[in-house]
C-alpha positions as CSV (number, residue, x, y, z in Angstrom):
1,X,-77.7,53.4,-64.8
2,X,-78.4,51.4,-61.6
3,X,-75.5,49.9,-59.7
4,X,-72.7,50.9,-62.0
5,X,-69.2,49.5,-61.7
6,X,-67.6,52.9,-61.5
7,X,-69.2,56.3,-60.9
8,X,-67.6,59.7,-60.8
9,X,-69.5,62.6,-59.4
10,X,-68.6,66.3,-59.9
11,X,-64.9,65.6,-60.4
12,X,-62.7,68.7,-60.3
13,X,-58.9,68.7,-60.6
14,X,-56.6,71.7,-60.4
15,X,-52.9,72.1,-60.2
16,X,-51.5,75.2,-58.5
17,X,-48.1,76.9,-58.6
18,X,-47.0,80.2,-57.1
19,X,-48.7,82.4,-59.7
20,X,-51.7,80.5,-61.2
21,X,-54.0,77.5,-61.0
22,X,-54.5,75.1,-63.9
23,X,-58.0,73.5,-63.9
24,X,-57.7,70.2,-65.7
25,X,-61.1,68.6,-64.8
26,X,-64.1,70.9,-64.5
27,X,-67.0,68.9,-63.0
28,X,-66.9,65.4,-64.6
29,X,-69.9,63.1,-64.1
30,X,-69.4,59.6,-65.5
31,X,-70.8,56.1,-65.0
32,X,-69.3,52.9,-66.3
33,X,-71.4,49.7,-66.3
34,X,-70.2,46.3,-65.2
35,X,-68.4,44.5,-68.0
36,X,-68.5,47.7,-70.2
37,X,-65.7,48.6,-72.7
38,X,-65.5,52.4,-72.6
39,X,-63.2,54.5,-74.7
40,X,-62.3,58.1,-73.8
41,X,-61.2,60.4,-76.6
42,X,-60.1,64.0,-76.8
43,X,-57.3,66.3,-77.7
44,X,-54.0,66.5,-75.9
45,X,-54.4,68.3,-72.6
46,X,-58.1,67.6,-72.4
47,X,-57.7,65.8,-69.0
48,X,-58.1,62.2,-70.3
49,X,-55.1,60.7,-68.4
50,X,-56.0,62.7,-65.3
51,X,-59.5,61.4,-65.3
52,X,-58.2,57.8,-65.7
53,X,-55.8,58.2,-62.8
54,X,-58.5,59.6,-60.5
55,X,-61.1,56.9,-61.2
56,X,-58.3,54.4,-60.6
57,X,-57.3,55.9,-57.2
58,X,-53.9,57.0,-58.4
59,X,-54.5,60.8,-58.0
60,X,-56.7,62.7,-55.6
61,X,-59.4,64.9,-57.1
62,X,-59.5,68.5,-55.9
63,X,-63.3,68.0,-55.4
64,X,-65.7,65.2,-56.2
65,X,-66.1,61.5,-55.5
66,X,-65.5,58.2,-57.2
67,X,-67.5,55.1,-56.3
68,X,-66.4,51.5,-57.1
69,X,-69.3,49.1,-56.6
70,X,-70.9,51.8,-54.4
71,X,-67.9,52.4,-52.2
72,X,-66.3,55.8,-52.2
73,X,-62.6,55.1,-52.9
74,X,-61.6,58.6,-51.6
75,X,-63.2,57.8,-48.3
76,X,-60.4,55.2,-47.9
77,X,-57.2,56.0,-46.1
78,X,-54.0,55.8,-48.1
79,X,-53.2,52.2,-47.2
80,X,-56.8,51.1,-47.9
81,X,-56.7,52.8,-51.3
82,X,-53.4,51.3,-52.2
83,X,-54.8,47.8,-51.3
84,X,-57.9,48.5,-53.3
85,X,-55.9,49.5,-56.4
86,X,-53.7,46.5,-56.2
87,X,-56.6,44.0,-55.8
88,X,-59.3,45.6,-57.9
89,X,-57.7,47.7,-60.7
90,X,-55.2,46.9,-63.4
91,X,-53.3,49.7,-65.1
92,X,-51.8,49.5,-68.6
93,X,-49.8,52.5,-69.7
94,X,-48.5,53.7,-73.1
95,X,-44.9,53.5,-72.0
96,X,-45.2,50.1,-70.2
97,X,-43.4,51.1,-67.0
98,X,-41.7,47.7,-66.7
99,X,-38.8,47.6,-64.3
100,X,-35.6,47.2,-66.3
101,X,-33.7,45.3,-63.6
102,X,-36.4,42.6,-63.5
103,X,-37.0,39.9,-66.1
104,X,-40.5,39.5,-67.7
105,X,-41.6,36.9,-65.2
106,X,-40.5,39.0,-62.2
107,X,-42.3,42.1,-63.6
108,X,-45.5,40.1,-64.1
109,X,-45.3,38.8,-60.5
110,X,-44.6,42.1,-58.9
111,X,-48.1,43.3,-57.9
112,X,-49.0,40.0,-56.4
113,X,-45.7,39.7,-54.5
114,X,-46.2,43.2,-53.1
115,X,-49.5,42.2,-51.6
116,X,-47.8,39.2,-49.8
117,X,-51.2,37.5,-49.5
118,X,-50.2,34.6,-51.8
119,X,-47.4,32.1,-51.7
120,X,-44.6,33.0,-54.1
121,X,-44.8,29.6,-55.8
122,X,-48.5,30.1,-56.5
123,X,-47.8,33.6,-57.9
124,X,-45.1,32.3,-60.1
125,X,-47.4,29.6,-61.5
126,X,-50.1,32.1,-62.2
127,X,-47.7,34.5,-63.9
128,X,-46.4,31.7,-66.1
129,X,-50.0,30.8,-67.0
130,X,-51.0,34.4,-67.9
131,X,-47.7,34.9,-69.9
132,X,-48.4,31.7,-71.9
133,X,-51.9,32.9,-72.7
134,X,-50.4,36.1,-74.0
135,X,-47.7,34.4,-76.1
136,X,-44.8,35.3,-73.8
137,X,-43.8,31.9,-72.5
138,X,-40.6,31.9,-74.4
139,X,-39.6,35.4,-73.1
140,X,-39.9,35.1,-69.4
141,X,-36.2,35.2,-68.6
142,X,-35.6,38.2,-70.9
143,X,-35.3,41.8,-69.6
144,X,-37.7,44.5,-71.0
145,X,-35.0,46.0,-73.2
146,X,-34.7,42.6,-75.0
147,X,-38.4,42.7,-76.0
148,X,-40.2,44.3,-78.9
149,X,-42.7,47.0,-78.2
150,X,-45.6,44.6,-78.7
151,X,-44.0,42.1,-76.3
152,X,-43.4,44.8,-73.7
153,X,-47.0,45.9,-73.9
154,X,-48.2,42.3,-73.5
155,X,-45.9,41.9,-70.5
156,X,-47.5,45.1,-69.0
157,X,-51.0,43.7,-69.6
158,X,-49.9,40.4,-68.0
159,X,-48.7,42.3,-64.9
160,X,-52.0,44.2,-64.8
161,X,-53.9,40.9,-64.8
162,X,-51.9,39.0,-62.1
163,X,-54.2,40.0,-59.3
164,X,-57.3,39.3,-61.4
165,X,-58.6,42.9,-61.5
166,X,-62.2,43.7,-62.0
167,X,-61.4,46.9,-64.0
168,X,-58.6,47.5,-66.5
169,X,-57.6,51.1,-67.1
170,X,-55.6,51.6,-70.2
171,X,-53.9,54.9,-71.1
172,X,-53.1,54.9,-74.9
173,X,-52.2,51.2,-74.8
174,X,-51.5,51.0,-78.5
175,X,-50.0,54.5,-78.9
176,X,-46.4,53.3,-78.9
177,X,-47.0,50.4,-81.3
178,X,-47.1,49.8,-85.0
179,X,-50.5,49.0,-86.5
180,X,-50.1,45.2,-86.4
181,X,-49.1,45.1,-82.8
182,X,-51.7,47.7,-81.9
183,X,-54.4,45.6,-83.5
184,X,-53.3,42.5,-81.5
185,X,-53.4,44.5,-78.2
186,X,-56.8,45.8,-79.0
187,X,-58.1,42.3,-79.8
188,X,-56.7,41.1,-76.5
189,X,-58.5,43.8,-74.6
190,X,-61.7,42.9,-76.3
191,X,-61.3,39.2,-75.4
192,X,-60.6,40.1,-71.7
193,X,-63.8,42.2,-71.7
194,X,-66.0,39.7,-73.6
195,X,-64.8,36.4,-72.3
196,X,-63.3,37.2,-68.8
197,X,-65.8,39.9,-67.9
198,X,-63.2,42.6,-67.2
199,X,-64.5,46.1,-67.3
200,X,-62.2,48.1,-69.6
201,X,-61.8,51.9,-69.7
202,X,-59.4,53.0,-72.5
203,X,-57.9,56.4,-73.3
204,X,-57.0,56.6,-77.0
205,X,-56.4,59.4,-79.5
206,X,-57.3,57.0,-82.4
207,X,-60.9,57.2,-83.6
208,X,-60.8,53.8,-85.3
209,X,-59.5,52.1,-82.1
210,X,-62.1,53.9,-80.0
211,X,-64.9,52.6,-82.3
212,X,-64.2,49.1,-81.1
213,X,-65.5,50.0,-77.7
214,X,-69.1,49.6,-76.5
215,X,-69.3,53.4,-75.9
216,X,-67.1,56.4,-76.6
217,X,-67.1,59.6,-74.7
218,X,-65.3,62.8,-75.8
219,X,-63.4,65.0,-73.4
220,X,-62.4,68.5,-74.1
221,X,-61.2,71.3,-71.8
222,X,-61.9,69.1,-68.7
223,X,-65.5,68.5,-69.7
224,X,-67.4,65.5,-71.3
225,X,-69.0,66.8,-74.4
226,X,-71.4,63.9,-75.2
């Protein structure tokens, strides 16, 4: 694949304690095309979330490199990589990670406010627009604990989109939802990919959900099997 959006080369990840070393990734090579929707499957403990965190710049590999549009993100210093994550990558997690002390609008605005490169009024308008597109316009003043699971996940996706990321990394985004809300979230991800050109990489244990992606890879014992 020429000029991929993401490319991981020989990724290893180990965690060490006093008595032993746990090898989670054992030489992963992976390319993701521009505007691709990729699903990652595998059993619990296979290294799926670790791989997602490393390709998104959240966790350092023990060895190996990750390239985003040809740039090695682990060649960046910590500040450069934090800026890269905030501007280029959107993260959507199974457990939402919304801040309970903030209302929905404030949660959505947070990544853009932290960059301080836009006026707060403009950020607020953008957040309201994204929330409206996701059916959250009537919930902006609510705290996360006042929302349903589906609403919390949509708020988390809105937060991930506020800086207009090029890549959306989703870790079991439907895993905490009932089938109806899960289907709605999956449809939203497909629309973001097909209509807005967002590259999506999604970890899921659900074979049916994974089948909606352009491509599915299977991870087991820290290795890609297909």
